C-alpha positions as CSV (number, residue, x, y, z in Angstrom):
1,M,33.1,71.2,-84.3
2,G,30.1,72.4,-82.2
3,L,30.0,73.8,-78.9
4,G,28.6,71.1,-76.0
5,E,25.2,72.1,-74.2
6,Q,26.6,74.1,-71.4
7,E,29.1,76.2,-73.9
8,T,26.1,77.1,-76.3
9,S,24.3,78.3,-73.6
10,G,27.2,80.4,-72.3
11,V,27.9,81.9,-75.4
12,L,24.3,82.5,-76.6
13,G,23.9,84.6,-73.1
14,A,26.7,86.6,-73.5
15,L,25.8,87.2,-77.1
16,S,21.7,88.0,-75.7
17,N,22.7,91.8,-74.4
18,A,23.5,94.7,-77.1
19,T,26.4,96.3,-75.5
20,R,28.0,92.8,-75.4
21,R,26.9,92.5,-79.2
22,W,28.3,96.0,-79.9
23,V,32.0,95.0,-78.2
24,V,32.1,91.8,-80.6
25,D,31.4,94.5,-83.6
26,E,34.4,96.8,-81.9
27,L,36.8,93.7,-81.6
28,D,36.0,92.3,-84.8
29,A,36.6,95.8,-86.2
30,R,40.1,96.1,-84.5
31,D,41.4,94.0,-81.6
32,R,44.1,95.1,-78.7
33,Q,41.7,97.3,-77.4
34,S,41.7,98.6,-73.4
35,L,38.8,98.9,-71.5
36,F,39.0,102.8,-71.8
37,E,39.4,102.3,-75.7
38,L,36.5,100.1,-75.9
39,H,34.1,102.2,-73.7
40,T,34.9,105.3,-75.4
41,R,33.9,103.8,-78.8
42,L,30.9,102.7,-77.6
43,I,30.1,106.0,-76.1
44,E,30.9,107.7,-79.6
45,K,29.1,105.1,-81.6
46,Y,26.2,104.0,-80.1
47,G,25.7,106.8,-77.2
48,L,26.5,104.1,-74.4
49,A,25.3,105.7,-71.2
50,Q,27.2,103.2,-68.6
51,S,29.8,103.7,-66.5
52,R,33.0,102.1,-66.7
53,Q,32.6,99.6,-64.2
54,G,29.3,98.7,-65.2
55,F,30.9,98.0,-68.7
56,S,34.0,96.4,-67.3
57,R,31.3,93.6,-66.0
58,H,30.3,93.1,-69.7
59,L,34.0,92.4,-70.7
60,A,33.9,89.8,-68.1
61,T,31.0,88.1,-69.3
62,L,32.3,87.8,-72.8
63,E,35.6,86.4,-71.5
64,E,34.1,84.1,-69.4
65,A,32.5,82.7,-72.2
66,G,35.4,82.7,-74.2
67,I,34.7,84.9,-76.8
68,I,37.1,87.7,-75.6
69,E,40.8,86.9,-74.9
70,V,42.8,89.7,-72.9
71,E,46.6,90.1,-72.5
72,W,48.3,92.7,-70.4
73,S,50.5,95.3,-72.0
74,G,52.6,96.5,-68.9
75,S,49.7,97.6,-66.9
76,T,46.8,97.7,-69.8
77,K,44.4,95.1,-70.2
78,L,44.0,94.7,-74.1
79,H,41.0,92.5,-75.2
80,S,40.6,90.7,-78.6
81,L,37.4,88.6,-80.4
82,N,38.1,85.2,-80.3
83,R,36.1,83.8,-83.2
84,A,36.2,80.3,-82.4
85,P,32.9,80.2,-79.5
86,I,30.8,82.0,-82.4
87,Q,31.8,80.3,-85.5
88,A,31.2,77.0,-83.5
89,L,27.5,77.9,-83.1
90,L,27.2,78.2,-87.2
91,V,28.3,74.8,-86.8
92,G,26.5,73.3,-83.9
93,W,23.2,74.2,-82.8
94,L,22.5,77.2,-85.6
95,R,23.2,74.9,-88.4
96,K,19.8,73.2,-88.3
97,F,18.2,76.8,-88.7
98,E,19.9,77.1,-91.9
99,E,18.0,76.9,-95.6
100,S,18.6,74.2,-97.5
101,S,19.1,74.4,-101.0
102,E,15.9,71.9,-101.8
């Protein structure tokens, strides 16, 4: 099932930023990462030059769009990828751009 117009805009908006796409890629490779782990991995892999406070705003945007989910382990907030909103784009609005077999 596809997303509604507002949800589609939210997911596409969240994915419009390279840093947030890098977060999705990292969580696709390994779920349940803390802000510190994700931030460190993006610095090492992509040369991210951003404070943890600025980076945490990216995580909040992804969480608001439903792309990441969080759980608490003691005092640590762990982030995991929720693939459903991205997959919903594939069966929704993006589907019309799929090449036909004709």
